[in-house]
Phi, psi and omega in degrees: 000137182286152176266133177233110187229131173256129175259116180241164176149164180298160174301146178076008183284332183111020181301315183297317180296312181296318178300317181297324181289320177294318176301314181299335175277310187288319187301307181292328181294322185254005180295129182250330187276327183065003175239343174226160180275085184248008182279340180196141179244127185249117179254115171267102189269359181271082185245027178089010178267331186292138183083012177237174179293348181268345188305308185295318180297316179298315181296317178300324177287326172301318180298323175299318177297316181298323177298317178299325184258022189299340178276356183256158171288129183232126174244129184237121180261105184074135181209228190290329177297320179297314179297319179300312182292318179299320178294322177296315184285320189259335185235001180054041180237145179250107183267130181271123180243026182300315181293318178298315180297321177297318179295319178294323177297317177299333178268010178062038175285148172237164180232140172246118175267115181266126183234170176230157173296146180282070185237108185297326179295316177300315180295323178296322176297319179292324176298313180300316178298316181299316181293327176294319181282322186226082182304331180296342180298339180301334181292337181240011183301140177236176178277160175305321178301321181296317180295324176297316178297318178299316180299321179299324177295319177299318180296324176292314184294321184296329180294339180265000183286144173276343182280144172299144181217158177231136177255126180241131177254128181256109176262305179241130177238141002283153178214098184296338179295331179290319176298317180298321178300317180293314180298320176297317181299324179269002175087024178261138179258000000 
């Protein structure tokens, strides 16, 4: 049975790193063609749609793609929880994702909520690293307090999810034990 995992969490939590590590395990293990990377498909869904009027339509179409690929391993970096939270924070709107969540449940999706310790110094280091790698991030940069507040919203939202979930806290990265926790949780040895 294929693994279907959504990685959610506040900005700066470490979702990309964890997703890459799970991908690096699943892709070679399940690769069948040996000429294309078909062992696992990684969707980075945060492309500037979340928190806009386009978010829900885009997400519903992603779910159609996931249905088409349901026999494949699918890793999704940010999805409907992110759009829901972004809409709450930026547009003061509450978007209902019950139908999307039901469809994802039917496809056996699980969720990993990636979190960070509520440590402003740690967050400032992550902000500095992000700005070195992606200078354009300065246009949407927030304070460490803001990211902590955003993370609290994710923790509230995940408790209402119908999908099975695992919460992972990233203090120091890289940390291979975190990848191992996820792989154990999905039944990979």
